C-alpha positions in Angstrom: -3.5 -2.6 10.4 -0.8 -5.2 11.0 0.1 -3.5 14.2 -3.5 -3.2 15.4 -4.0 -6.9 14.6 -0.9 -7.8 16.6 0.5 -9.8 13.8 4.0 -9.9 15.4 2.3 -12.3 17.9 0.9 -14.5 15.1 2.9 -17.7 14.8 3.1 -17.5 11.0 4.1 -13.8 11.0 6.3 -13.0 14.0 9.3 -12.1 11.9 7.5 -10.4 9.0 7.0 -6.7 8.3 3.4 -5.6 8.5 2.6 -5.5 4.8 4.2 -8.9 4.2 2.2 -10.4 7.1 -1.0 -9.0 5.8 -0.2 -10.5 2.3 0.7 -13.8 3.8 -2.4 -14.2 5.9 -4.7 -12.9 3.1 -3.7 -15.8 0.9 -5.8 -18.2 2.9 -8.4 -15.7 4.1 -11.9 -15.0 2.7 -12.1 -11.4 1.6 -15.9 -11.7 1.2 -16.5 -12.2 4.9 -15.8 -8.5 5.5 -16.4 -5.7 3.1 -15.0 -2.2 3.5 -16.4 0.8 1.5 -13.7 2.1 -0.8 -12.2 5.5 0.2 -12.9 8.7 -1.6 -15.6 7.5 -4.0 -17.2 10.9 -4.0 -14.0 12.5 -5.5 -13.4 12.1 -9.2 -9.7 12.6 -9.1 -6.5 10.6 -9.0 -5.7 11.1 -5.3 -5.1 8.2 -2.9 -6.0 8.1 0.7 -6.1 5.2 3.1 -7.0 7.0 6.4 -10.7 6.5 6.0 -10.2 2.9 5.2 -7.9 2.5 8.2 -10.5 3.9 10.5 -13.2 1.5 9.2 -10.8 -1.4 9.6 -10.0 -0.4 13.2 -13.7 -0.2 14.0 -14.3 -3.6 12.4 -11.4 -5.1 14.5 -12.8 -3.6 17.7 -16.2 -5.1 16.8 -14.7 -8.5 16.1 -12.8 -8.4 19.4 -16.1 -7.7 21.2 -17.8 -10.5 19.4 -15.0 -13.0 20.2 -14.6 -11.7 23.7 -10.9 -11.0 23.4 -8.8 -8.0 24.4 -6.8 -5.8 22.1 -3.5 -7.4 21.4 -4.9 -11.0 21.2 -5.2 -12.6 17.8 -8.7 -12.7 16.2 -9.9 -16.1 14.9 -10.8 -14.3 11.7 -7.5 -12.5 11.3 -6.9 -14.1 7.9 -10.3 -12.8 6.6 -9.6 -9.3 7.9 -6.2 -9.4 6.2 -7.8 -10.6 2.9 -10.6 -7.9 3.1 -8.1 -5.1 3.8 -5.7 -6.2 1.1 -8.6 -6.4 -1.4 -10.0 -3.0 -0.5 -6.5 -1.4 -0.8 -5.9 -3.0 -4.1 -9.2 -2.0 -5.6 -8.6 1.6 -4.4 -5.2 1.7 -6.0 -6.5 0.2 -9.2 -9.3 2.7 -9.5 -7.1 5.7 -8.8 -4.4 4.5 -11.1 -7.0 3.9 -13.9 -8.2 7.5 -13.5 -4.6 8.7 -13.8 -4.1 6.6 -16.9 -7.2 8.0 -18.5 -6.2 11.6 -17.6 -2.8 11.1 -19.1 -4.3 9.6 -22.3 -6.9 12.4 -22.6 -4.3 15.1 -22.2 -1.7 13.4 -24.5 0.8 13.1 -21.7 1.7 9.6 -22.6 2.7 8.2 -26.0 -0.2 6.8 -28.0 1.7 3.5 -28.2 4.0 1.7 -25.8 2.7 3.4 -22.6 4.2 2.0 -19.5 2.9 1.8 -15.9 5.7 1.8 -13.4 5.1 0.6 -9.9 7.7 0.6 -7.2 8.1 1.1 -3.5 6.9 -1.2 -0.7 3.4 -1.6 -2.2 4.9 -3.1 -5.4 6.2 -6.0 -3.4 2.7 -7.2 -2.7 1.9 -9.8 -5.3 -1.9 -9.4 -5.1 -1.6 -5.7 -5.8 0.9 -6.3 -8.5 -1.4 -8.8 -10.2 -4.3 -6.3 -10.0 -2.2 -3.6 -11.6 -0.9 -6.1 -14.2 -4.5 -6.8 -15.2 -5.2 -3.1 -15.4 -2.2 -2.5 -17.5 -3.0 -5.4 -19.9 -6.6 -4.3 -20.4 -5.5 -0.8 -21.3 -2.6 -1.8 -23.5 0.1 -0.6 -21.1 3.3 -2.4 -20.2 3.8 -2.9 -16.5 7.3 -2.3 -15.1 8.0 -3.4 -11.6 11.4 -3.9 -9.9 11.9 -7.4 -8.4 10.1 -7.6 -5.0 13.5 -7.6 -3.2 14.1 -4.1 -4.5 10.6 -2.8 -3.7 11.5 -1.6 -0.3 10.0 1.1 2.0 10.0 4.6 0.5 11.9 5.9 3.5 14.7 3.6 2.7 14.7 4.8 -0.9 14.8 8.5 0.2 17.7 7.7 2.6 19.6 6.0 -0.3 19.0 9.0 -2.5 20.4 11.2 0.4 23.5 9.0 0.5 24.0 9.2 -3.2 23.6 13.0 -3.2 26.0 13.3 -0.3 28.6 11.2 -2.2 28.1 13.4 -5.3 28.1 16.7 -3.2 24.7 17.7 -4.7 22.5 19.9 -2.5 24.4 19.1 0.6 24.5 21.6 3.5 27.7 21.4 5.4 26.4 23.6 8.3 23.0 23.3 9.9 23.3 26.6 11.7 20.4 28.8 10.9 18.1 26.0 9.7 14.7 26.1 11.4 12.4 23.1 11.5 9.3 22.1 13.3 7.8 18.7 13.9 4.8 17.9 11.9 
């Protein structure tokens, strides 16, 4: 969404990563000026998916560009409102699905009856709006919330690469020859 909104061109966001730029702009945006239906409402499971929401957001951006008479790549006058609406929809989706997972774990006695903990990490955990929503969810359900400091909530790709470095150093699961390995792009 940040890429489609051309947030690198926005004067407040030119040096920020996409998620950080969305969070920054959303702070002063009005999330109620745009509403996006939540993804996967017809499915009563714990799965997450943002592709449907992404498509809806893209169509909304195209519509706003037409209304404002601007080309793709230019900054919308309502960019902060779009950011706020997207961040809110993503947060509500995450909260709903996480709540279902919590209920599932409680129902099947997967978690201890006392002192259950919700752990949130990765890039999404650096977003303070999402973190606050999950904190409220945890509090209401008597869960502790455990999140690393935002500076450690980096992209999952970075964490996977770090895991690879640690495994290489420890000599765990490391192939020393790639001969005979077949792979295909996605």
